[in-house]
N, C-alpha and C positions, 0 to 999 in steps of 0.2 A: 522416464518421459523424455523424448528428444527434445521438447521444446525448451527445456531449462537453459541448455547451453546457448539456444538462438536468442531468449530473452536477455541473458546475462551479455552475450556479445553486443546486441542490439543497444543495451543500456550504457555500456562501456564505450561504445563507438560514439552514442548522442552525447554523452558527458564529455568527451574528449573533442568532439567536434565544437561543442560550447565552451572550451576552455573551462570547465567546471573543476571545482577544488574538490578533490575526494581522497580517501584512503582504503585499501582493501584490508581486510582483517579475515584470516583463516582461523579455523577453529574447529572442534568437534562438530560433527553433523548435529545440529538442534533446529527446531522450528518453532518451539515454543516461546515468547517473548521475555518472560521474565528468566527464564533459564538461559536463552543464548545472550542476554543483556549481561548476565554475570560472566559467561565465558567472554564476551567482548570488554568487559569492565566499564559499561556505560550504565548511567542511571537510567532504570527501566522508562522513566517519563519522556526520555530523551530518544526512546525507540519509536519507530513508525510501524505501529500495529495496523496490518492492512487486511481489512474485512470486505468481503464481497456480498453485496445485498441486492435481493429482487424486491423491486416495486411493481405492484400491478395498480394500473390506471384504469378503472373501469372493469369490463369483462374482457375486452379485447387487446388491450396493450399492457406489455412486460417491459420495464427498463430495469438496467442493471447499474449500480453504483459501486464503485471502489472508494469505500470510507476508509480515511486514513486517520488514526486517532492517537494520542499518547500512549505507549504502552502500559501506562498504569490506570488508563481511563475506560470507561465502558461505554460502548456507541449505544446512542439513543436512537432506536430505530424508528420511533415515531417522529422524531425530528426529521429524520432522512425522508419518510413518508409524506410528511407536511411540505418540505421543500419541493417534492415532485408533484405534490396534489394528488398522491397515491390513494387507493382505497383500502390497500392490503400490503403489509411488508414482512418479509422473513430473509434470513440468512439465505444464500443460494446454496445448491447442494453442493458437496465437494466436487463433483464431476463437471457442473456447470461452472465452477468457480476457477477449476483448473483449466477448463477450455478458454475461459474468458482471460484469464491471467496468463496463460500460455506456461505456467510452472505449477508445481505441486503445492499443495496447502503448506504453510509454514515457510514458503519462499516468495510469496507473493510481493511483486515490486510496488512501491508507492507510485507508480508511474503507469498509465494506461497505454496500451498499444494496440488495443481493440476498439473498433469504431462504436460498438455497443456497450462500452463500460465508461460511465462518467465518473471522472475523479472529483472526489470532495474531500477536502482535508479540514481539520478543526484547527483553528487560530491557535489553539493552546501549544500545539505541537511546534508552531513556528516560532515561538519564544526564545528558542534555543538557538545558540551559533551553528550546530550541528545536529542531524539526524543521523540514525543508525538504523540499518535494516538489513535483512537477508538478501543477497544480490541474486536472487533466483536461483539458488543453491543453499542447501542446508548446511554446508561446510565454508561458507565464504560470506562475509559481510561487508558492508560498506558505511563509512562514515562520510556524509556529504554535506557541504556548506548549505544551510538553510536557504540563503539567499541564492544560490546557484540551482538548489532543488525547485524553487517556486519559478525562477526564470526558465528553467527546462521543462519541467512537468506543467506548468501553467495549470495549477488546479483551481477550482472552484472553492473558494474559502467561507465556511459556514461553521456555526454552533452545531455540533452533532454529538456531543459528550454529555 
């Protein structure tokens, strides 16, 4: 997918423009949170697991959420549904998730660059000084200071695990 480099470049440009503190980590291609955490050498709970959720609101409206949770946590789909006053919730299809994220599954950034994708982060993830995530690529990750992440990404912070 050609979008991968675009999302990666945009993230780096945004972080540099905001004087954010981060480091890049190259590793074997891997998109599974527990496995890539082992390659990076970070605790799995410090990994930002990024999941794209579809919420139906009645019969006519569909909203999408980029839910970001600690790598060792399970997303509570019903919590997301309740936050949006939804009537139905499920994970988005891989094709829809990749379209909204601009990168392939396993490389979704904890930042939303799509106007139809609302960013919601669980506060448990923000208790660590740094977050780790694949930087829009399977072979490169980022360690980003949590303070700068919140400042640059501007997430809605809600209990969703």
